[in-house]
N, C-alpha and C positions, 0 to 999 in steps of 0.2 A: 205920713201913712195915707195911702189912697183908699178909695171906697171899698175895695176888696178886702181891706184889712180893718173893717169896721169892728170895733170892740163891743162886746156884749156886756150890758149892765149886770152886776152881781151884787148880792146882798148877804149879810151875815144872818145868824139865827135870830137876831133882834129886828130884822128887816131894814137895817141901816145899809146905805151904799158902801161898798168896798171897791177896791181897784177892779176895773173892768177887765175882761179877758177876751182873747181871740176865740173865734170859733174853733172847735176841735179839729177841723180839717186843715187849719193853718198852723204851721210851726214857726217859731221864733228861733232861727238858727244863729248862734253866736260862734264864730269861727276864728280861730287863731290864724295868723299868717305864717310866721317863720317856723319852719319845721312841719307845717301842716299843709299849706297850699304851695309852698316852695321850700328850697333848702333853708336850713336854719342859719339866718344871718344875724349875728349879735349887734347890739347898738354900737359896740366898739369898732365895727367895720361898716359904717354907713355907705361907703363908696360901692359896696356890693349890692345895696338895696335896689338900685335902678337897673342892674344888669342880670340879676338872678332870674332863672326861668321858672315859670309856674309848672307844677305837676299837671300834665294834661288831663288826667282823670279828675283832678280837683276842679279845674276850670269847667269841664263838661258837666259834672254832677251839680256843682253849685249854680251854674247858669240854668240847668234844668229845674232845680228847686225854685229858683227865682221865677222862671217862666210858669211853674206850677202854682204860683201865687204865695209861696212862703216868703217870710221876711229874712233877709240875709244881712247880718251885721258882722263886720270884721272887727275883731279886737286884738290888740297887739301890745307887747311890752315896749314897742318902739316909743320914743318920747315925742312930745309935740314938735320938737325940732325936726323930726323925720316925717311929719304929716304930709308935706308937699311932695316929697319923693315917693311916699307910699301911695298917695292918691294918683300920682303920675303913673306909677307901676301898675296899679289896678286897672286904670283906664287903658294904658298901653296894651295890656293883655286881655282886654275886653271882659273883665269880671263885671257881672251885674250885681249890684248890692244896694242896700238902702242907707246904711250908715257905717261909720268907722269910729271905733272907740280906741283912743290911744292911752298909753301908760298903765297897762295891766301890770300888776305887781310881778316882778321877776322872781324866778326860782322854782316854779312848779309847786308840787304838793298842794294843789288848790283844793279847797273845801268850800263849796258854795252853800250858803244857808239862805233860804228864801221862803216866803209864805206861799209861793206858787210851786207847782210841780216842776222839778228840774230833772231832765234826763241828760246824762253825760255819756259821751262816746269818746273813748280815747283813740286818737289817730295812730294807726300802726302801719303806715306806708302806702296805703292805697284808698282812694275814695271809691265807693260803690253805692248802690242803693242800700238803704238800711234794712236790717232784719230784726226781729224781736227775739231776745234771749233773756232768760231769767238769771239774775246775778244777785249775790249778797250785797247789801248796802248797809251803811251806818245810819242809824236814826236816833232821834232824841228819846231817852227813856222817860216817858211821861207817867210811869207808874201803872198804867193800865195794861201793859204788855207783860207776858210771862218771860 
């Protein structure tokens, strides 16, 4: 992480250090590859991983977000055996990114539980600038909600 991604110290109600956070103006984007920035290529067809074309709007928007100072991390269900071809493909198509996480669990139906705020955006065919919409979400019932 470079200087523009300086983490801010944070503290709990007891004044103890807890995990630092990014400034509000910087987003930590976690972006799937197959079916999101290019056609959906399953692990069972690795020969397609090097030749599939990126979605042009994905390349443009993600590189814009990178240039705007946001953190771009690709994560994929591709296995570690596919890391080299995946990194080659990202470089070949000029994707700008900070890191690549392999071996995301397969099968969808993801439910992310974290102590930090998580905003999820389901990809439905085109990358654009993001807009704000209010949606219903599932939360833990801690007894204080009605």
